[in-house]
C-alpha positions in Angstrom: -26.9 5.1 -24.7 -24.1 4.2 -22.3 -25.6 1.8 -19.9 -22.4 1.0 -18.1 -22.2 1.5 -14.3 -20.1 4.6 -13.5 -17.6 3.8 -10.7 -15.4 6.6 -9.2 -12.4 5.4 -7.3 -11.7 8.0 -4.7 -8.1 8.1 -3.5 -5.6 10.6 -2.0 -3.6 11.0 -5.2 -1.6 9.6 -7.9 1.5 9.2 -5.7 2.1 5.4 -5.8 5.9 4.7 -5.7 6.5 8.2 -4.3 4.7 9.7 -1.2 2.0 7.0 -1.5 2.2 3.3 -1.4 0.2 0.1 -1.8 -3.2 1.8 -1.3 -2.7 4.1 -4.3 -1.2 1.4 -6.5 -4.0 -1.1 -5.7 -6.6 1.5 -6.6 -4.9 2.3 -9.9 -4.5 -1.4 -10.8 -8.1 -2.2 -9.8 -9.5 0.6 -12.0 -7.4 -0.9 -15.0 -8.6 -4.4 -14.3 -12.3 -3.6 -14.2 -14.4 -4.6 -17.2 -14.6 -1.5 -19.3 -17.5 -2.8 -21.4 -19.6 -3.0 -18.2 -18.1 -0.1 -16.1 -17.1 3.4 -16.9 -14.2 4.1 -14.5 -13.0 7.3 -13.0 -10.0 8.0 -10.8 -10.9 10.9 -8.5 -8.1 12.3 -6.4 -8.4 14.3 -3.4 -5.2 16.2 -4.1 -2.6 17.0 -6.7 0.8 16.9 -5.2 2.8 18.3 -8.0 5.2 15.2 -8.2 6.6 13.9 -11.5 5.1 10.6 -10.8 1.5 12.0 -11.1 2.1 12.8 -14.8 3.2 9.3 -15.4 0.2 7.7 -13.8 -2.3 10.2 -15.3 -0.9 9.3 -18.8 -1.1 5.6 -18.2 -4.6 5.8 -16.9 -5.9 7.9 -19.7 -4.3 5.5 -22.2 -6.3 2.8 -20.4 -9.6 4.7 -21.0 -9.8 5.9 -17.4 -10.9 9.4 -16.6 -8.9 11.3 -14.1 -9.9 14.2 -11.8 -8.4 16.2 -9.0 -9.8 18.1 -6.0 -7.3 20.5 -4.7 -3.6 21.1 -4.3 -2.2 19.4 -1.4 -1.2 21.5 1.5 -1.2 21.8 5.4 -2.9 21.8 7.7 -4.7 18.7 6.9 -8.2 19.9 8.0 -7.9 22.8 5.5 -6.7 20.4 2.7 -9.6 18.1 3.3 -12.1 21.0 3.2 -10.7 22.3 0.0 -10.7 19.0 -1.6 -14.4 18.4 -0.6 -15.3 21.9 -1.7 -13.9 21.4 -5.1 -15.0 17.9 -5.7 -18.5 18.4 -4.8 -19.5 20.3 -8.0 -17.4 17.9 -10.1 -19.3 14.9 -8.8 -22.6 16.6 -9.4 -21.7 16.7 -13.0 -19.9 13.3 -13.3 -22.9 11.6 -11.4 -21.1 8.3 -10.5 -23.4 5.5 -9.5 -20.8 4.1 -7.1 -18.3 6.1 -5.1 -15.6 3.7 -4.0 -13.4 5.4 -1.4 -9.9 3.9 -0.5 -8.1 4.8 2.7 -8.7 7.0 5.7 -8.9 10.5 4.2 -10.7 9.3 1.1 -13.2 7.6 3.4 -14.1 10.8 5.3 -14.3 12.6 1.9 -16.5 9.9 0.5 -19.0 10.2 3.3 -19.2 13.9 3.0 -19.5 13.7 -0.8 -22.2 11.1 -0.5 -24.3 13.5 1.7 -23.8 16.6 -0.4 -23.9 15.4 -3.9 -26.3 13.1 -5.8 -26.0 10.4 -3.2 -24.1 7.7 -5.0 -23.8 4.3 -3.4 -20.7 4.3 -1.2 -18.1 1.5 -0.7 -15.2 2.1 1.5 -12.2 -0.2 1.4 -10.0 -0.2 4.5 -6.4 -0.9 3.7 -4.8 -1.1 7.2 -5.5 -2.5 10.6 -4.8 0.8 12.2 -6.4 4.0 10.8 -5.5 7.5 12.1 -2.8 6.1 14.5 -2.2 9.6 16.0 -5.8 10.8 16.1 -7.9 8.7 18.4 -10.9 10.9 18.2 -10.9 10.4 14.3 -10.6 6.6 14.9 -13.8 6.7 17.0 -15.8 9.0 14.9 -15.1 7.3 11.5 -15.6 3.8 13.0 -19.0 5.0 14.2 -20.0 6.7 10.9 -19.0 4.1 8.3 -21.7 1.5 9.4 -24.3 4.3 9.0 -23.2 6.0 5.7 -21.3 3.3 3.7 -23.4 0.7 1.9 -20.6 -1.8 2.2 -17.2 -1.9 3.9 -14.4 -4.0 2.5 -11.3 -5.1 4.2 -8.1 -6.2 2.1 -7.2 -8.8 4.8 -9.0 -11.1 7.1 -7.6 -9.3 10.1 -9.0 -5.9 8.9 -12.5 -7.6 8.3 -12.4 -9.0 11.8 -11.7 -5.5 13.2 -14.5 -3.9 11.2 -17.2 -6.6 12.2 -16.4 -6.2 15.8 -17.7 -2.6 16.0 -21.0 -2.4 17.9 -22.7 -0.2 15.2 -21.6 -2.7 12.4 -23.4 -5.4 14.2 -26.4 -3.2 14.9 -26.8 -2.0 11.4 -26.0 -5.2 9.8 -24.4 -3.4 6.9 -22.1 -6.0 5.1 -18.4 -6.2 5.6 -16.7 -8.1 2.8 -13.2 -9.6 2.4 -11.5 -8.8 -0.9 -7.8 -9.4 -0.7 -5.3 -7.0 -1.8 -3.8 -8.2 -5.1 -1.1 -7.4 -7.7 -1.0 -7.7 -11.4 1.8 -10.2 -11.9 2.1 -9.6 -15.6 2.6 -5.9 -15.1 5.0 -6.5 -12.3 7.2 -8.5 -14.5 6.8 -6.1 -17.4 8.0 -3.1 -15.1 11.3 -4.9 -14.8 13.9 -3.0 -16.9 16.8 -5.2 -16.1 18.5 -2.4 -14.3 20.9 -3.7 -11.6 21.0 -1.8 -8.3 24.3 -3.4 -7.4 25.9 -2.0 -10.4 24.3 1.5 -9.7 25.7 1.4 -6.2 29.1 -0.2 -7.3 28.5 -3.1 -5.1 30.2 -6.6 -5.7 28.0 -9.6 -6.2 29.0 -11.2 -3.0 27.9 -8.3 -0.7 24.7 -9.1 1.3 22.1 -6.6 0.0 19.0 -5.9 2.2 16.2 -3.5 1.2 13.1 -1.8 2.6 10.7 -0.4 0.1 8.0 2.0 1.4 7.0 5.4 2.7 9.1 6.9 5.5 6.4 6.9 8.1 6.0 5.7 11.7 4.0 2.7 10.4 7.0 1.2 8.7 9.0 0.8 11.9 12.2 2.0 10.1 14.0 3.0 13.4 13.8 -0.8 14.5 15.2 -1.9 11.1 18.2 0.5 11.6 18.9 -0.8 14.9 18.7 -4.4 13.7 21.0 -3.5 10.9 23.7 -2.5 13.4 23.5 -6.0 14.7 23.5 -7.6 11.2 26.7 -5.6 10.5 28.4 -7.1 13.5 28.0 -10.6 11.8 28.1 -9.5 8.2 30.4 -6.4 8.1 30.2 -5.9 4.3 26.3 -5.9 4.4 24.4 -3.0 2.8 20.9 -1.8 3.5 18.9 0.3 0.9 15.8 2.2 1.8 13.5 3.2 -1.1 10.7 5.7 -0.4 10.0 9.2 0.7 8.0 10.9 3.4 6.3 14.0 4.7 7.7 16.7 6.8 10.7 16.0 9.0 10.5 12.3 9.1 13.0 11.5 6.4 15.6 13.8 7.9 15.0 12.3 11.5 15.6 8.8 10.2 18.8 9.7 8.3 20.1 11.4 11.5 19.3 8.2 13.5 21.3 6.2 10.9 24.3 8.6 11.3 24.1 8.4 15.0 24.2 4.5 14.8 27.3 4.7 12.5 25.5 3.5 9.5 26.3 6.3 7.0 28.6 4.2 4.8 26.4 1.1 4.8 22.8 2.5 4.4 21.7 4.1 1.0 18.7 6.3 1.0 17.3 6.0 -2.6 14.4 8.4 -2.1 11.3 8.0 -4.3 11.8 5.7 -7.1 9.7 4.7 -10.1 11.8 1.4 -10.5 10.8 -0.3 -7.2 10.4 -3.6 -8.9 14.0 -3.5 -10.2 15.1 -2.5 -6.7 13.2 -5.5 -5.2 14.6 -7.8 -7.7 18.2 -6.8 -7.0 17.8 -7.7 -3.3 19.2 -10.8 -1.4 16.4 -10.1 1.2 13.4 -7.8 1.4 12.8 -6.5 4.9 9.6 -5.3 6.3 9.8 -3.9 9.8 6.2 -2.5 9.8 4.3 -2.1 13.1 0.9 -2.4 11.4 -0.3 -3.3 7.9 -3.3 -4.4 5.8 -1.9 -6.8 3.2 1.3 -5.3 2.1 1.8 -5.0 -1.7 5.6 -4.8 -1.5 5.7 -8.1 0.2 3.5 -9.6 -2.5 5.7 -8.1 -5.2 8.8 -9.6 -3.6 7.1 -13.0 -3.2 6.1 -12.9 -6.9 9.7 -12.1 -7.9 11.1 -14.9 -5.8 12.9 -12.7 -3.3 13.2 -13.9 0.2 11.3 -11.9 2.8 11.8 -11.2 6.5 8.9 -9.4 8.0 7.3 -8.5 11.4 4.7 -10.8 12.8 1.6 -8.6 12.7 -1.9 -9.1 11.3 -2.2 -8.9 7.6 1.4 -9.6 6.9 1.1 -13.1 8.5 -1.5 -13.8 6.0 1.2 -13.7 3.4 4.2 -14.8 5.3 4.0 -18.1 7.1 7.0 -18.5 9.4 9.4 -21.0 8.0 7.3 -21.7 5.1 6.9 -18.6 2.8 9.4 -16.4 4.8 10.6 -15.5 8.3 8.8 -13.6 10.8 10.1 -11.6 13.8 8.1 -9.8 16.6 7.5 -6.1 15.9 9.8 -3.6 17.8 12.4 -6.4 18.2 15.6 -5.4 16.4 17.6 -8.5 17.8 15.0 -11.0 16.3 14.7 -9.2 13.2 18.5 -9.1 12.8 18.8 -12.8 13.5 16.3 -13.6 10.7 18.0 -11.3 8.3 21.4 -12.9 8.9 19.9 -16.4 8.7 18.4 -15.9 5.2 21.7 -14.6 3.8 23.8 -17.3 5.5 21.5 -20.2 4.6 20.9 -19.8 0.8 19.2 -23.2 0.6 16.6 -22.1 3.1 16.2 -18.8 1.2 15.6 -20.6 -2.1 13.0 -23.0 -0.4 11.1 -20.1 1.2 11.2 -18.0 -1.9 9.8 -20.8 -3.9 6.9 -21.4 -1.6 6.3 -17.7 -1.4 6.1 -17.3 -5.3 3.5 -20.1 -5.4 1.5 -18.6 -2.5 1.4 -15.2 -4.2 -0.4 -16.5 -7.2 -3.6 -16.5 -5.0 -3.5 -12.8 -4.6 -4.2 -11.3 -8.1 -5.7 -8.0 -9.1 -7.9 -9.8 -11.6 -9.5 -11.8 -8.9 -10.2 -8.7 -6.8 -11.6 -6.9 -9.8 -14.1 -9.7 -10.5 -15.2 -9.7 -6.8 -15.7 -6.0 -6.9 -17.6 -6.1 -10.2 -20.1 -8.5 -8.5 -20.3 -6.2 -5.6 -21.0 -3.1 -7.7 -23.7 -5.0 -9.7 -25.3 -6.1 -6.4 -25.4 -2.5 -5.1 -27.1 -1.4 -8.3 -30.1 -3.8 -8.1 
């Protein structure tokens, strides 16, 4: 008889490195890192997106002994997509009967609460991956913030800033439901294994002495890319040969709007839009400086990956990010929405290579504290505690 605890990781989809980002990658790596002798692990996706990356992740997960399930095909409007995912997943979960439903992110959190109420009532953990959920839907912010302390057995934040936010809610204080800190983490061994040795400079035909900056992430409002483009105009005034690469994709008209902005700023010849790429690690490793212009974050995976690879980082001074980047010690910080300050920091790291090497070395050491194995052990203790 299989006495393992059945844990279903509920996520938007297998789109890490494409339309998704750190949330999906973290969930996948967490599922792989859990002790399979004690836990039977499932990845339950709200949606199938029909992207090539999904087949790659599904094959890797099944090879790791992890079951993979899907709710519905993704479509718009979002309300209909959510309803279809819940409708299709409800009978699946009735059959799968997970002991613990572990929801990651905003939409999975809503679905997790609905599924808990309408299936076999598994224990519910929700992990919050960002300091600002539903940025364009204040009513959903209010409703979900009120419901989680009532319906989730435990809330988890991936950074201290998130945990502070969750604990401040009046219902969280009233219900006294636990809010735990389990840091985001990376699998350093897998990060290094994913390097193929491909050289982005060679791919783009760039000489070794050309300053190469890069952003890696989804093309969304959260990432503050318009400010990075404005900053890069100022960088080019001091470093005329500099190049900026942007790796990632986005929904709707956002990618086209950003490309139009770059054209209007006269950056057509110096900004390369790489789109969704499965070789993000090789891209990061090719950079002189990784740039993060985000307006809000949780504990950004891409920064952790750059730190682990020894690539200097310039980032915005926002909660979550500043838990990784200590200004003048593990990287440089600039105020959000401040292109001039961001540009100054970018130029400084390229111009002072001694500083860049010192910051990168300290960052690599700091990154060793944030491992997926450490996160998995903490979650295993939490899962066992919930099953008592």
